[in-house]
Steps between C-alpha positions, in 0.01 A plus 500: 500500500853416387734494798832372622545437873844451654621424852764753605800367690513537877257545786353832610369666815212745541556791739223741603609824669261749663543853365594621848822296471578582138770756578650267761534215250587709195870416536453120467253563216769694314761235578283242328430731207876560461655153536850643468463650850443160661862393469692822565656358815572152368771338294337505158763274342483229766334167408264539796365832372177446312201721435204263474204582282707701252576440134864460386516875427377589849132571426208377707320195363186658645430789737191707569486804726160665539382798701126566514272708724452181706851360549842429354568149375813326375532174309864395497715188486485319834873543558460878480214492749714296739827692457373856462157539662507251786810646674337845494173365639680310778669823608166680535279490813294181484161673514595716202669225299193276524297755303711402197368184335757262352357191332599185687487284190688563179342579166593425143440738211336409169573731208219532248538634148167510321300668227135535415353623830518815708649489850166421664434215260846355559445508875183293473634267230821413683411516867155339496626141457751554781241652732255220420770256608528679835843649426571842661603749233629853457488662157728781378453649155776716349571692181635190324398187691277359770621316807320256727632426850406166654636309802802289408340193659218522242723449196361155420141624527582799281638270231188281515268802482679651200499169314127466572454851359652394168865593550777269384814450709835544325778245520683691776178506710539873564295642211142458384338604174134495408389212283260600223348152501437493872433866577126486445474199727681667788230640724658475842545172679546182302182301453684191614612669823201588719547816709608464860231529764424862583643648180280692253371299206528777239595864444149624581508334842854628556388857431201460729728386783743785438237772518337328796831501687561866418156593629542291816836665573358848421745551215375771264668652194669835555613774262764755596409855406702649212722192466564405138753240389707440189656171394836529331841343468870558492682466172611175342867427561562517126369859497718632780824539304330714236296693754810589702677626185679169447729505799793258463415141579658345807658159492337239719846389607655825617426871512735782416631505857582130495199393708230257401183669368244580766123468512473867399672428168199297388208725601352835407652700786290804414180301542619349829588846631145611419351191668701569816393866498137395474531239776666750734206736450263232642263512203125451527524220246794337327563143395833391352550154352839368395498170315751299306482567124272808546588868538387651834122546509329775698144583601507837672323814609481731198638782715833314516565525126700822537753312715567252219541745214568314174616176664160330448325364193131433452175694478539746787195699386257220579377478859385209714277542805599249772237326711628369833384209714649493849550126560703519820220325690540197273774241558758446225374145458134603463477341156634172636148401602336661200371773731661774293 
């Protein structure tokens, strides 16, 4: 497999919301989705005003919002979790707020661009060496890229594991590429670095532990009746001008009314309107991923396609059948001991 792995800037927080509180927390979810709304009451031109986790043109470096039949989850920059979600949770009754899980430790995001394997193959190829090293991982695959979430404190171990797998570190120490010479030798942990006590020795043992843990915790696969998904994407930024009948370009320095351009000047507002409409409907399944350098990526209930009209690209005729594993009985750090 040819792949490039990059560390994205910033630290991220995982938030798990029970479906019973989805409507209650929809407002902060939308505030994160629409970063422009975060600063409506502040002095945007003041030196103190800063939106962390955003690119220079106001886009999220990384954001994932997912609604499934099991829960709603959000992966956002830690500053957004602290400034948007935490105040809302603190204002809620304590017994209700504690049903929302906010990761205590921060995570970093690895962006993976690869070719030569399907999504399942990429999951095994890229996450196995990390899991064998006892590193907790979350994997998100999108229309264009794959993303791996690992605890920030594990950065050094992640680097070691990727190098042992045959990746070469770039000069800026933020990017890895596969090495043709070393790729065949990379089979997990380095032969010169014996595994820590209690960790699985190979992928076969890792899989045995995983399925053993699932069985012990009574976790069984589930399929939702009549739920079919499609994976698609928003349009490339370069396509938007032509698609919107070549509307006049807007200067990055000032708009026609003398104000600086806003976040909305750099996004497909039609697509975002459709995303908001779908989120407000509390869909059975919808996952939205925003990432630097990629158009918005969506995995959603096929019944939602009518909401989006012609704002999506991709094969919307193909269907995916989701299989769910309810892992709420497992701790976030379950992989830390190689248990899962």
